[in-house]
C-alpha positions as a printed Julia matrix, in Angstrom:
140×3 Matrix{Float64}:
 -1.31   81.69  -0.01
  1.78   82.78  -2.37
  4.64   79.8   -2.49
  7.09   82.35  -1.8
  5.78   83.62   0.9
  5.36   80.15   2.72
  8.9    79.7    1.74
  9.99   82.63   3.29
  8.05   81.51   6.56
  9.35   77.77   6.22
 13.19   79.42   6.27
 12.92   82.45   8.74
 15.83   83.17  10.94
 13.81   84.6   13.25
 10.85   86.42  14.36
 11.01   90.24  15.5
  7.38   91.46  17.0
  6.79   95.14  17.03
  3.91   96.46  19.5
  2.97   99.59  20.93
  4.58  101.07  24.07
  2.16  102.38  26.7
  3.85  105.89  25.65
  3.31  105.31  22.11
  5.98  104.27  20.66
  7.24  101.46  18.64
  8.77   98.37  20.74
 11.04   95.72  18.83
 11.28   92.73  20.15
 13.21   89.93  19.22
 12.2    85.76  19.12
 12.97   82.17  18.2
 10.06   81.16  15.7
  6.64   80.75  16.86
  5.18   77.61  18.72
  2.67   77.01  16.69
  2.29   78.39  13.11
 -0.85   77.78  10.7
  0.86   79.28   7.21
  0.9    82.89   8.06
 -2.72   83.22   8.73
 -2.49   82.17  13.03
  0.55   81.53  15.23
  1.19   81.46  18.75
  4.26   82.56  20.98
  4.61   81.77  24.26
  5.89   84.53  26.49
  5.8    85.66  30.06
  2.43   86.84  31.73
  4.62   89.91  33.33
  6.52   90.87  30.11
  6.67   94.1   28.62
  4.6    92.81  25.39
  1.66   91.81  27.46
  1.18   95.03  29.01
  2.08   96.88  25.75
 -0.97   94.66  24.76
 -2.7    96.19  27.4
 -2.86   99.5   25.49
 -2.65   98.18  21.79
 -3.9    94.08  20.31
 -2.72   95.44  16.95
  1.04   94.2   15.85
  3.19   93.53  13.43
  5.49   90.25  12.78
  8.17   90.25  10.81
  9.95   87.05   9.94
 13.25   87.46   8.17
 16.38   85.96   6.43
 19.61   87.56   5.58
 21.04   85.02   2.93
 19.31   86.33   1.02
 17.91   89.2    2.59
 14.18   89.05   2.57
 11.07   89.67   5.27
  7.45   88.78   5.5
  5.72   91.75   7.19
  2.66   90.49   8.73
 -0.14   92.59  10.16
 -2.04   91.35  13.31
 -4.53   91.55  15.96
 -3.15   89.74  19.26
 -5.2    88.38  22.12
 -3.93   86.05  24.93
 -4.72   82.7   25.74
 -6.34   83.09  29.33
 -5.39   79.82  30.22
 -1.96   77.67  28.37
 -2.94   74.06  28.81
 -0.63   71.75  30.93
 -0.53   69.19  27.98
  0.11   71.44  25.6
  2.73   73.64  27.19
  4.74   70.54  28.14
  4.47   69.57  24.2
  6.06   72.71  23.05
  8.78   72.33  25.77
  9.79   69.34  24.16
 10.22   71.39  20.97
 11.77   74.0   22.79
 13.26   73.39  25.59
 14.03   77.27  26.81
  9.92   77.55  27.44
 10.96   76.01  30.6
 12.14   79.07  31.75
  9.09   80.87  31.98
  8.05   81.25  35.41
  4.42   82.27  34.39
  4.07   81.26  30.88
  1.29   82.83  28.53
  0.07   81.74  25.09
 -0.11   84.94  22.49
 -2.43   84.19  19.54
 -1.88   86.31  16.07
 -4.69   86.35  13.7
 -3.23   88.1   10.34
 -5.06   91.03   8.8
 -2.02   91.74   6.03
  0.44   90.77   4.76
  3.82   92.46   3.32
  6.82   91.31   1.72
 10.6    93.65   1.71
 13.41   92.66   0.21
 16.76   94.54   0.65
 17.77   94.83  -2.84
 20.27   98.11  -2.31
 22.17   95.86   0.66
 25.14   93.36  -1.21
 23.93   90.32   0.13
 27.6    90.09   1.88
 26.77   90.41   5.94
 29.49   92.54   6.56
 28.34   95.21   4.81
 25.55   95.35   6.87
 27.62   94.86   9.6
 29.34   98.23   8.56
 25.52  100.01   7.88
 24.62   99.44  11.28
 28.39   99.7   13.27
 27.59  102.76  15.13
C-alpha cells in the first residue's frame, strides 16, 4: 500500500460514504472513522439496522468511501462492495462501544463491512489552505 494513502487514512478527520438511493441518486452520509480498519482493504462501520444506508444497500451494494483532511485538503476515495454482517457479536460490539461510546445509542446495531475494489487520491490544489476560503465557496 502507498505510504501517502496510509498516512492520509491515519490522520483523516472523517469519512463520507456515498451510496445510491432507491431512486438512483447519490446519497452522502458523514461518519466518524470506522470501528475497524485493515489499511484500506477492508473496514467495518456500525449503523442502525433501519437506517437509510441499509435501505440503499438493498438496491445496490456498491459504495465509495472518502477519507479526508482539511489541512491540507486531501482525500482518498475507495470504491467498495458492501456486505452486512448477519449478526454483530455482543462481545465485539461492547469492545467497539468502549472505544466509541456514541455507538451505545444505536438501538439495533448492524455491522457494515467494506471490501476495496479501487483507490484514488484527490488533492484540492486550486483551493487556498485557509478554511475561510472554503467557507466562502460553499456559503450560499
